[in-house]
Steps between C-alpha positions, in 0.01 A plus 500: 500500500192308612503237772371151418246315715790298646669822612175617658479168682849537636428856616184380669689225681763747616232736630339211689835397655567862600158522662555176693839626619344830607228320698760278666710800597195685633353223708822313590458170675122534509493456120624144549254408774739521795370585847614846600631503858629795703686436825615736772853358522753339264508192725130441445546565128765228477277253683214579261727442198609163634142387560340667196765415245421610146138578584568815703646844447623651826600847611610610846416839649828505694844478337668321795730732698217703658361478851173311449331710769571833327401475132316794340231386252513654151227540236696276260486220758126547536470453125685169530239382749216628286594244232594216738310179567682440831661725760736304725595672826619428854174594672505603867635855546856472371415662165282797605516638146351190334132581577554846350614340175193277490270793566665710229486217244120481508512133406212324683666161455785608727296636790541323838304175493490489119655214299792709380611629840762245616612542861791258536511527880224238504625190680816665637573458871591856599769593750511791745125556515463789748267494796235767534711673766789534253293679238638850545703726271743558787650162415576606142378342177313202645295278269157419638484145360859393564830516316431539128837377364386139482625448143857493639439140607524288182252248637247781525577541130351152456175625657506814285549292184199286588283812552615635163426169327144492632444861393624428147274195477210723599547740208640254243345159562610375158863493613433380855691175447813683391480741793472206737795321341715815505410566862594150612835517321573843647403390850740207465785731399436735791490215751821345364679836500387573855623165629839555334542853635388402852770232494759754382407726793515219757854589623367844599178384667411720795735781396395842631453786254368856500270615218441855384122477461272223619486349152660167579320290766367249246839468330692470828265238642518290183880502495558457873626847596401724792444875491599685818368837385483762229711801404172694493391574858141447386368383160535782248684736739861605433759412766686751716833480688345351814338215309824436310676455833229267628531287182876474547463399866244234414711361216808476722302335779351236267797453266313631195725619217272534196257782417245438222382804305245527219594652162291813569637577848822696568799268495712749694281462810531121490875525446533744790355239736685203351839672503479564875481127572751389238215369291359535153193663345332290230268653238230244426228503235161559655338441160576371155704759304592684820866427421690417178476133411194434715272444203267231632330389821736203521815707441392733781554220753813369330650850516398579857615170646826523307570851630422398857732202485778727367442743788491229767827354371660847492418570867568148625142403583440124498867406514 
């Protein structure tokens, strides 16, 4: 049976559609003109999505539960950066693995100082900046430029969003107006959420807490809480029996009943301290996707504030 010219036309059309589908599958978002962005953390990825909207495709190196200081770069992650237009990272020295990814990617647009290298610490007022005399390994895992967990203040998220918007405008000027509009709307949401959560925390203003790692100074300052110490005797160093006892004494002396622990740190150590003072250990999300249900930068703060309020009510703080 011979095929008519109409049949040949239909076969040709099908082949063309198959080829288009294959190209789309091979090149993904880039086939549709989106800006490829790679971020170090899921929190930064969510901020980029909110600012970039439909014009960006975003992938995060981290999944969420990990300790941001201790990620091991993989060749597959370097390949992500090789194809990226922007690399969004925390800067400073809190992600010591990030420069290794950039080096391995061999993408000149992402080198330090290049258009695609987006250090979102720009404009952030850093806390706990050590003096020269403090710069010694004997004090544990000290960060030379200050505490690097600044994204745990939602109003620093406003600054991060602005940095991301300007970077996107730089590589995709045609959509600059939309990036600006998205950024302004997102900033407004973050400010409104922060004001609401600060008000919800007002009954517990000044409450003393202990944290596991020094991840939380920006968060605690924003929501009116006071840290009296850490379960770690020094940043990055595991606690021993003597330090446990010192934590318990300090908590009893200052009427602290809540211990905050990150998703990646051992809950049993936090519970061991909290139980000795009749308190409660609270696992909080140090990043987006660190805990189930924490799927966005905004939900991170909703979750953490909600869990803290539950803990304070359970131990009688603020009554």
